[in-house]
N, CA, C and O atoms as CSV, one atom per row, in Angstrom:
chain,resi,resn,atom,element,x,y,z
A,1,MET,N,N,36.389,179.925,141.812
A,1,MET,CA,C,35.373,179.356,140.960
A,1,MET,C,C,34.722,178.186,141.679
A,1,MET,O,O,35.410,177.289,142.167
A,2,ASN,N,N,33.452,178.197,141.740
A,2,ASN,CA,C,32.715,177.151,142.429
A,2,ASN,C,C,32.439,176.004,141.462
A,2,ASN,O,O,31.762,176.197,140.452
A,3,MET,N,N,32.958,174.814,141.760
A,3,MET,CA,C,32.803,173.655,140.899
A,3,MET,C,C,31.667,172.747,141.356
A,3,MET,O,O,31.479,171.672,140.788
A,4,ASN,N,N,30.924,173.144,142.345
A,4,ASN,CA,C,29.829,172.325,142.857
A,4,ASN,C,C,28.556,172.607,142.068
A,4,ASN,O,O,27.709,173.385,142.507
A,5,HIS,N,N,28.423,171.985,140.924
A,5,HIS,CA,C,27.221,172.114,140.110
A,5,HIS,C,C,26.335,170.916,140.367
A,5,HIS,O,O,26.813,169.794,140.531
A,6,SER,N,N,25.067,171.163,140.398
A,6,SER,CA,C,24.143,170.037,140.535
A,6,SER,C,C,23.854,169.488,139.146
A,6,SER,O,O,24.002,170.188,138.143
A,7,PHE,N,N,23.444,168.235,139.103
A,7,PHE,CA,C,23.095,167.629,137.825
A,7,PHE,C,C,21.933,168.367,137.165
A,7,PHE,O,O,21.834,168.424,135.939
A,8,GLU,N,N,21.054,168.932,137.999
A,8,GLU,CA,C,19.911,169.650,137.454
A,8,GLU,C,C,20.361,170.861,136.647
A,8,GLU,O,O,19.713,171.220,135.663
A,9,SER,N,N,21.462,171.498,137.048
A,9,SER,CA,C,21.934,172.679,136.324
A,9,SER,C,C,22.451,172.330,134.935
A,9,SER,O,O,22.569,173.209,134.082
A,10,PHE,N,N,22.765,171.046,134.695
A,10,PHE,CA,C,23.218,170.600,133.374
A,10,PHE,C,C,22.085,169.964,132.580
A,10,PHE,O,O,22.312,169.453,131.483
A,11,GLY,N,N,20.886,169.988,133.110
A,11,GLY,CA,C,19.741,169.446,132.395
A,11,GLY,C,C,19.428,167.997,132.720
A,11,GLY,O,O,18.562,167.401,132.080
A,12,PHE,N,N,20.107,167.417,133.691
A,12,PHE,CA,C,19.825,166.039,134.097
A,12,PHE,C,C,18.857,166.060,135.266
A,12,PHE,O,O,19.114,166.693,136.289
A,13,SER,N,N,17.740,165.360,135.105
A,13,SER,CA,C,16.819,165.293,136.238
A,13,SER,C,C,17.259,164.200,137.204
A,13,SER,O,O,17.146,164.355,138.420
A,14,ASN,N,N,17.765,163.089,136.654
A,14,ASN,CA,C,18.294,162.007,137.473
A,14,ASN,C,C,19.731,161.747,137.029
A,14,ASN,O,O,19.970,161.451,135.858
A,15,PRO,N,N,20.680,161.853,137.938
A,15,PRO,CA,C,22.059,161.620,137.514
A,15,PRO,C,C,22.256,160.169,137.074
A,15,PRO,O,O,21.728,159.254,137.706
A,16,PRO,N,N,23.018,159.954,135.989
A,16,PRO,CA,C,23.274,158.580,135.550
A,16,PRO,C,C,24.154,157.865,136.571
A,16,PRO,O,O,25.077,158.453,137.137
A,17,SER,N,N,23.857,156.605,136.792
A,17,SER,CA,C,24.659,155.858,137.754
A,17,SER,C,C,25.976,155.450,137.096
A,17,SER,O,O,26.077,155.385,135.871
A,18,LEU,N,N,26.948,155.187,137.899
A,18,LEU,CA,C,28.248,154.752,137.411
A,18,LEU,C,C,28.119,153.436,136.656
A,18,LEU,O,O,28.759,153.240,135.622
A,19,VAL,N,N,27.298,152.544,137.169
A,19,VAL,CA,C,27.096,151.249,136.522
A,19,VAL,C,C,26.489,151.442,135.135
A,19,VAL,O,O,26.939,150.821,134.172
A,20,ALA,N,N,25.479,152.291,135.026
A,20,ALA,CA,C,24.830,152.534,133.741
A,20,ALA,C,C,25.807,153.161,132.753
A,20,ALA,O,O,25.817,152.813,131.573
A,21,THR,N,N,26.614,154.075,133.237
A,21,THR,CA,C,27.603,154.719,132.378
A,21,THR,C,C,28.633,153.715,131.882
A,21,THR,O,O,28.988,153.720,130.703
A,22,CYS,N,N,29.110,152.861,132.766
A,22,CYS,CA,C,30.100,151.841,132.385
A,22,CYS,C,C,29.502,150.829,131.410
A,22,CYS,O,O,30.158,150.423,130.451
A,23,LYS,N,N,28.259,150.426,131.659
A,23,LYS,CA,C,27.594,149.492,130.748
A,23,LYS,C,C,27.457,150.100,129.359
A,23,LYS,O,O,27.690,149.432,128.352
A,24,GLY,N,N,27.086,151.347,129.317
A,24,GLY,CA,C,26.934,152.031,128.033
A,24,GLY,C,C,28.248,152.116,127.278
A,24,GLY,O,O,28.295,151.884,126.070
A,25,ALA,N,N,29.322,152.451,128.000
A,25,ALA,CA,C,30.641,152.536,127.367
A,25,ALA,C,C,31.103,151.171,126.876
A,25,ALA,O,O,31.697,151.057,125.804
A,26,CYS,N,N,30.830,150.143,127.662
A,26,CYS,CA,C,31.214,148.784,127.282
A,26,CYS,C,C,30.445,148.329,126.044
A,26,CYS,O,O,31.027,147.751,125.126
A,27,ARG,N,N,29.150,148.588,126.018
A,27,ARG,CA,C,28.334,148.217,124.850
A,27,ARG,C,C,28.829,148.931,123.598
A,27,ARG,O,O,28.908,148.339,122.522
A,28,LYS,N,N,29.156,150.193,123.750
A,28,LYS,CA,C,29.642,150.985,122.622
A,28,LYS,C,C,30.972,150.424,122.112
A,28,LYS,O,O,31.179,150.310,120.904
A,29,PHE,N,N,31.860,150.080,123.023
A,29,PHE,CA,C,33.158,149.508,122.651
A,29,PHE,C,C,32.981,148.165,121.941
A,29,PHE,O,O,33.600,147.923,120.905
A,30,LEU,N,N,32.138,147.295,122.496
A,30,LEU,CA,C,31.909,145.993,121.880
A,30,LEU,C,C,31.254,146.124,120.509
A,30,LEU,O,O,31.545,145.339,119.606
A,31,ALA,N,N,30.382,147.098,120.348
A,31,ALA,CA,C,29.757,147.334,119.045
A,31,ALA,C,C,30.805,147.778,118.024
A,31,ALA,O,O,30.762,147.364,116.865
A,32,ARG,N,N,31.738,148.614,118.453
A,32,ARG,CA,C,32.815,149.041,117.544
A,32,ARG,C,C,33.690,147.870,117.140
A,32,ARG,O,O,34.064,147.746,115.973
A,33,LEU,N,N,34.023,147.005,118.101
A,33,LEU,CA,C,34.813,145.817,117.769
A,33,LEU,C,C,34.080,144.947,116.759
A,33,LEU,O,O,34.680,144.456,115.803
A,34,GLN,N,N,32.790,144.758,116.970
A,34,GLN,CA,C,32.005,143.936,116.048
A,34,GLN,C,C,31.950,144.560,114.667
A,34,GLN,O,O,32.016,143.851,113.663
A,35,ASN,N,N,31.831,145.880,114.603
A,35,ASN,CA,C,31.821,146.567,113.303
A,35,ASN,C,C,33.141,146.374,112.569
A,35,ASN,O,O,33.153,146.172,111.355
A,36,ILE,N,N,34.247,146.435,113.296
A,36,ILE,CA,C,35.564,146.229,112.689
A,36,ILE,C,C,35.675,144.800,112.180
A,36,ILE,O,O,36.139,144.564,111.064
A,37,LYS,N,N,35.247,143.845,113.004
A,37,LYS,CA,C,35.284,142.437,112.585
A,37,LYS,C,C,34.461,142.215,111.323
A,37,LYS,O,O,34.916,141.568,110.380
A,38,SER,N,N,33.260,142.751,111.313
A,38,SER,CA,C,32.379,142.572,110.157
A,38,SER,C,C,32.974,143.194,108.901
A,38,SER,O,O,32.903,142.611,107.819
A,39,ALA,N,N,33.556,144.370,109.046
A,39,ALA,CA,C,34.163,145.040,107.892
A,39,ALA,C,C,35.334,144.231,107.346
A,39,ALA,O,O,35.464,144.068,106.133
A,40,LEU,N,N,36.184,143.724,108.233
A,40,LEU,CA,C,37.322,142.925,107.783
A,40,LEU,C,C,36.873,141.618,107.146
A,40,LEU,O,O,37.422,141.202,106.125
A,41,LEU,N,N,35.877,140.968,107.743
A,41,LEU,CA,C,35.371,139.724,107.165
A,41,LEU,C,C,34.808,139.950,105.764
A,41,LEU,O,O,35.076,139.171,104.849
A,42,SER,N,N,34.035,141.004,105.604
A,42,SER,CA,C,33.453,141.245,104.283
A,42,SER,C,C,34.518,141.649,103.275
A,42,SER,O,O,34.399,141.331,102.092
A,43,GLU,N,N,35.553,142.341,103.723
A,43,GLU,CA,C,36.628,142.753,102.821
A,43,GLU,C,C,37.442,141.555,102.338
A,43,GLU,O,O,37.804,141.488,101.163
A,44,PHE,N,N,37.732,140.618,103.225
A,44,PHE,CA,C,38.616,139.507,102.882
A,44,PHE,C,C,37.876,138.213,102.557
A,44,PHE,O,O,38.495,137.253,102.099
A,45,ARG,N,N,36.590,138.171,102.779
A,45,ARG,CA,C,35.809,136.951,102.556
A,45,ARG,C,C,35.879,136.503,101.097
A,45,ARG,O,O,35.998,135.307,100.830
A,46,GLU,N,N,35.808,137.423,100.164
A,46,GLU,CA,C,35.804,137.074,98.747
A,46,GLU,C,C,37.088,136.374,98.330
A,46,GLU,O,O,37.053,135.416,97.559
A,47,ASN,N,N,38.215,136.847,98.834
A,47,ASN,CA,C,39.501,136.285,98.439
A,47,ASN,C,C,39.830,134.986,99.161
A,47,ASN,O,O,40.600,134.171,98.651
A,48,THR,N,N,39.267,134.790,100.318
A,48,THR,CA,C,39.611,133.617,101.122
A,48,THR,C,C,38.355,132.880,101.560
A,48,THR,O,O,38.269,132.424,102.700
A,49,PHE,N,N,37.382,132.760,100.665
A,49,PHE,CA,C,36.094,132.188,101.039
A,49,PHE,C,C,36.213,130.763,101.562
A,49,PHE,O,O,35.378,130.331,102.356
A,50,LYS,N,N,37.220,130.036,101.140
A,50,LYS,CA,C,37.400,128.665,101.619
A,50,LYS,C,C,37.936,128.640,103.047
A,50,LYS,O,O,37.866,127.615,103.725
A,51,HIS,N,N,38.467,129.760,103.495
A,51,HIS,CA,C,39.147,129.805,104.789
A,51,HIS,C,C,38.455,130.751,105.771
A,51,HIS,O,O,39.112,131.383,106.598
A,52,GLU,N,N,37.132,130.845,105.680
A,52,GLU,CA,C,36.420,131.778,106.547
A,52,GLU,C,C,36.601,131.438,108.026
A,52,GLU,O,O,36.690,132.336,108.864
A,53,ARG,N,N,36.653,130.163,108.342
A,53,ARG,CA,C,36.865,129.767,109.749
A,53,ARG,C,C,38.224,130.274,110.242
A,53,ARG,O,O,38.354,130.698,111.390
A,54,LEU,N,N,39.226,130.226,109.373
A,54,LEU,CA,C,40.543,130.754,109.757
A,54,LEU,C,C,40.494,132.266,109.962
A,54,LEU,O,O,41.174,132.801,110.838
A,55,LEU,N,N,39.691,132.948,109.156
A,55,LEU,CA,C,39.533,134.392,109.351
A,55,LEU,C,C,38.911,134.675,110.717
A,55,LEU,O,O,39.350,135.578,111.428
A,56,GLN,N,N,37.896,133.909,111.077
A,56,GLN,CA,C,37.258,134.076,112.387
A,56,GLN,C,C,38.262,133.830,113.514
A,56,GLN,O,O,38.317,134.587,114.484
A,57,LEU,N,N,39.046,132.773,113.378
A,57,LEU,CA,C,40.045,132.466,114.405
A,57,LEU,C,C,41.097,133.563,114.503
A,57,LEU,O,O,41.533,133.911,115.601
A,58,ALA,N,N,41.504,134.105,113.369
A,58,ALA,CA,C,42.490,135.191,113.371
A,58,ALA,C,C,41.932,136.420,114.089
A,58,ALA,O,O,42.644,137.075,114.850
A,59,LEU,N,N,40.671,136.727,113.848
A,59,LEU,CA,C,40.054,137.866,114.526
A,59,LEU,C,C,39.923,137.621,116.026
A,59,LEU,O,O,40.138,138.530,116.828
A,60,ASN,N,N,39.575,136.406,116.400
A,60,ASN,CA,C,39.494,136.070,117.831
A,60,ASN,C,C,40.857,136.199,118.494
A,60,ASN,O,O,40.964,136.711,119.608
A,61,GLU,N,N,41.894,135.735,117.813
A,61,GLU,CA,C,43.248,135.841,118.364
A,61,GLU,C,C,43.663,137.300,118.497
A,61,GLU,O,O,44.257,137.689,119.503
A,62,ALA,N,N,43.357,138.101,117.498
A,62,ALA,CA,C,43.689,139.525,117.559
A,62,ALA,C,C,42.969,140.203,118.719
A,62,ALA,O,O,43.542,141.042,119.414
A,63,GLU,N,N,41.721,139.837,118.917
A,63,GLU,CA,C,40.956,140.429,120.016
A,63,GLU,C,C,41.562,140.045,121.364
A,63,GLU,O,O,41.714,140.892,122.244
A,64,ALA,N,N,41.904,138.778,121.523
A,64,ALA,CA,C,42.493,138.325,122.789
A,64,ALA,C,C,43.821,139.029,123.056
A,64,ALA,O,O,44.085,139.469,124.175
A,65,LEU,N,N,44.645,139.130,122.031
A,65,LEU,CA,C,45.938,139.809,122.199
A,65,LEU,C,C,45.744,141.291,122.491
A,65,LEU,O,O,46.481,141.867,123.292
A,66,ALA,N,N,44.765,141.907,121.853
A,66,ALA,CA,C,44.519,143.331,122.074
A,66,ALA,C,C,44.073,143.591,123.512
A,66,ALA,O,O,44.472,144.589,124.112
A,67,TYR,N,N,43.246,142.699,124.070
A,67,TYR,CA,C,42.807,142.875,125.455
A,67,TYR,C,C,43.973,142.778,126.436
A,67,TYR,O,O,43.954,143.412,127.491
A,68,GLU,N,N,44.972,141.996,126.096
A,68,GLU,CA,C,46.135,141.858,126.984
A,68,GLU,C,C,46.948,143.141,127.079
A,68,GLU,O,O,47.691,143.325,128.044
A,69,THR,N,N,46.824,144.028,126.105
A,69,THR,CA,C,47.625,145.252,126.104
A,69,THR,C,C,47.087,146.314,127.045
A,69,THR,O,O,47.827,147.208,127.456
A,70,GLY,N,N,45.805,146.232,127.394
A,70,GLY,CA,C,45.215,147.269,128.230
A,70,GLY,C,C,44.619,148.409,127.420
A,70,GLY,O,O,43.897,149.243,127.967
A,71,VAL,N,N,44.909,148.457,126.133
A,71,VAL,CA,C,44.340,149.476,125.248
A,71,VAL,C,C,43.806,148.795,123.977
A,71,VAL,O,O,44.253,149.093,122.870
A,72,PRO,N,N,42.848,147.880,124.152
A,72,PRO,CA,C,42.378,147.112,122.998
A,72,PRO,C,C,41.751,147.970,121.908
A,72,PRO,O,O,41.831,147.629,120.728
A,73,HIS,N,N,41.130,149.078,122.292
A,73,HIS,CA,C,40.490,149.936,121.303
A,73,HIS,C,C,41.508,150.563,120.349
A,73,HIS,O,O,41.160,150.946,119.232
A,74,LEU,N,N,42.747,150.666,120.783
A,74,LEU,CA,C,43.804,151.203,119.919
A,74,LEU,C,C,44.501,150.109,119.118
A,74,LEU,O,O,44.837,150.303,117.950
A,75,ILE,N,N,44.714,148.977,119.741
A,75,ILE,CA,C,45.500,147.900,119.145
A,75,ILE,C,C,44.685,147.004,118.222
A,75,ILE,O,O,45.182,146.582,117.178
A,76,PHE,N,N,43.450,146.710,118.588
A,76,PHE,CA,C,42.679,145.716,117.851
A,76,PHE,C,C,42.558,145.982,116.352
A,76,PHE,O,O,42.806,145.067,115.567
A,77,PRO,N,N,42.188,147.187,115.917
A,77,PRO,CA,C,42.003,147.372,114.471
A,77,PRO,C,C,43.249,147.027,113.654
A,77,PRO,O,O,43.149,146.369,112.619
A,78,LEU,N,N,44.401,147.462,114.107
A,78,LEU,CA,C,45.638,147.182,113.367
A,78,LEU,C,C,46.024,145.712,113.446
A,78,LEU,O,O,46.401,145.107,112.443
A,79,LEU,N,N,45.930,145.150,114.626
A,79,LEU,CA,C,46.297,143.752,114.809
A,79,LEU,C,C,45.350,142.836,114.044
A,79,LEU,O,O,45.784,141.852,113.446
A,80,ALA,N,N,44.077,143.149,114.061
A,80,ALA,CA,C,43.096,142.330,113.343
A,80,ALA,C,C,43.376,142.361,111.843
A,80,ALA,O,O,43.344,141.322,111.185
A,81,ARG,N,N,43.646,143.535,111.304
A,81,ARG,CA,C,43.950,143.644,109.876
A,81,ARG,C,C,45.202,142.833,109.540
A,81,ARG,O,O,45.242,142.133,108.528
A,82,GLU,N,N,46.207,142.929,110.382
A,82,GLU,CA,C,47.449,142.182,110.147
A,82,GLU,C,C,47.184,140.669,110.145
A,82,GLU,O,O,47.677,139.949,109.277
A,83,LYS,N,N,46.415,140.206,111.104
A,83,LYS,CA,C,46.122,138.769,111.199
A,83,LYS,C,C,45.306,138.290,109.991
A,83,LYS,O,O,45.584,137.226,109.436
A,84,VAL,N,N,44.313,139.065,109.589
A,84,VAL,CA,C,43.464,138.683,108.470
A,84,VAL,C,C,44.268,138.707,107.168
A,84,VAL,O,O,44.087,137.846,106.307
A,85,GLN,N,N,45.142,139.679,107.031
A,85,GLN,CA,C,45.997,139.719,105.842
A,85,GLN,C,C,46.919,138.504,105.791
A,85,GLN,O,O,47.208,137.986,104.712
A,86,SER,N,N,47.374,138.054,106.941
A,86,SER,CA,C,48.210,136.852,106.986
A,86,SER,C,C,47.435,135.623,106.526
A,86,SER,O,O,47.964,134.794,105.786
A,87,VAL,N,N,46.185,135.505,106.962
A,87,VAL,CA,C,45.353,134.381,106.525
A,87,VAL,C,C,45.134,134.460,105.017
A,87,VAL,O,O,45.199,133.444,104.326
A,88,ALA,N,N,44.877,135.657,104.507
A,88,ALA,CA,C,44.660,135.819,103.063
A,88,ALA,C,C,45.927,135.451,102.288
A,88,ALA,O,O,45.846,134.796,101.250
A,89,ALA,N,N,47.074,135.860,102.776
A,89,ALA,CA,C,48.337,135.523,102.108
A,89,ALA,C,C,48.566,134.016,102.143
A,89,ALA,O,O,48.998,133.430,101.150
A,90,TRP,N,N,48.282,133.395,103.265
A,90,TRP,CA,C,48.420,131.937,103.376
A,90,TRP,C,C,47.489,131.236,102.388
A,90,TRP,O,O,47.877,130.257,101.751
A,91,GLY,N,N,46.258,131.742,102.265
A,91,GLY,CA,C,45.293,131.171,101.328
A,91,GLY,C,C,45.763,131.286,99.886
A,91,GLY,O,O,45.613,130.351,99.099
A,92,ARG,N,N,46.338,132.445,99.540
A,92,ARG,CA,C,46.874,132.610,98.181
A,92,ARG,C,C,48.020,131.641,97.941
A,92,ARG,O,O,48.127,131.053,96.864
A,93,HIS,N,N,48.868,131.474,98.930
A,93,HIS,CA,C,49.992,130.539,98.812
A,93,HIS,C,C,49.477,129.110,98.618
A,93,HIS,O,O,49.983,128.369,97.775
A,94,GLN,N,N,48.473,128.735,99.402
A,94,GLN,CA,C,47.907,127.394,99.273
A,94,GLN,C,C,47.325,127.167,97.881
A,94,GLN,O,O,47.484,126.087,97.313
A,95,ASN,N,N,46.662,128.162,97.334
A,95,ASN,CA,C,46.102,128.044,95.987
A,95,ASN,C,C,47.200,127.875,94.939
A,95,ASN,O,O,47.058,127.091,94.001
A,96,ARG,N,N,48.286,128.609,95.106
A,96,ARG,CA,C,49.431,128.493,94.187
A,96,ARG,C,C,50.019,127.088,94.242
A,96,ARG,O,O,50.306,126.484,93.209
A,97,VAL,N,N,50.193,126.580,95.447
A,97,VAL,CA,C,50.762,125.238,95.615
A,97,VAL,C,C,49.842,124.200,94.976
A,97,VAL,O,O,50.313,123.285,94.300
A,98,ARG,N,N,48.555,124.336,95.184
A,98,ARG,CA,C,47.606,123.382,94.578
A,98,ARG,C,C,47.655,123.425,93.053
A,98,ARG,O,O,47.665,122.388,92.390
A,99,ARG,N,N,47.686,124.642,92.508
A,99,ARG,CA,C,47.746,124.770,91.042
A,99,ARG,C,C,49.021,124.140,90.482
A,99,ARG,O,O,48.985,123.406,89.494
A,100,GLU,N,N,50.149,124.441,91.130
A,100,GLU,CA,C,51.421,123.886,90.654
A,100,GLU,C,C,51.421,122.369,90.768
A,100,GLU,O,O,51.908,121.669,89.881
A,101,SER,N,N,50.874,121.873,91.860
A,101,SER,CA,C,50.803,120.430,92.052
A,101,SER,C,C,49.905,119.787,90.999
A,101,SER,O,O,50.228,118.723,90.471
A,102,PHE,N,N,48.789,120.425,90.696
A,102,PHE,CA,C,47.863,119.906,89.680
A,102,PHE,C,C,48.546,119.889,88.303
A,102,PHE,O,O,48.438,118.911,87.562
A,103,HIS,N,N,49.237,120.966,87.974
A,103,HIS,CA,C,49.905,121.053,86.677
A,103,HIS,C,C,51.008,120.018,86.546
A,103,HIS,O,O,51.210,119.455,85.470
A,104,ARG,N,N,51.718,119.766,87.628
A,104,ARG,CA,C,52.770,118.733,87.585
A,104,ARG,C,C,52.183,117.339,87.396
A,104,ARG,O,O,52.716,116.522,86.645
A,105,SER,N,N,51.063,117.081,88.099
A,105,SER,CA,C,50.468,115.755,87.999
A,105,SER,C,C,49.777,115.555,86.636
A,105,SER,O,O,49.660,114.425,86.162
A,106,ALA,N,N,49.326,116.638,86.016
A,106,ALA,CA,C,48.663,116.541,84.736
A,106,ALA,C,C,49.674,116.412,83.590
A,106,ALA,O,O,49.325,115.957,82.500
A,107,ALA,N,N,50.904,116.807,83.836
A,107,ALA,CA,C,51.911,116.773,82.752
A,107,ALA,C,C,52.494,115.411,82.538
A,107,ALA,O,O,53.346,115.233,81.667
């Protein structure tokens, strides 16, 4: 079987360069990361609106940790959700503590 096909036989008049292909893949990956971040922020923003900066920091930390694994596209979504859920849980705890403290001081 002859594997020497020209790009023209596949309908390409000009073969894509390696740089262009890599740039395209990188842009696509970064767009997916941004979509995940935006979805998580909008999902958890309502419950932790006072702590939006912490949500941003949690997402940044998840992204940095995911890049260290070598497979960020697999790790980031799960790690980001875990980090954001932790911030939301911390926010709920803080609200509980404030309410209890207020009730004690009012009594």
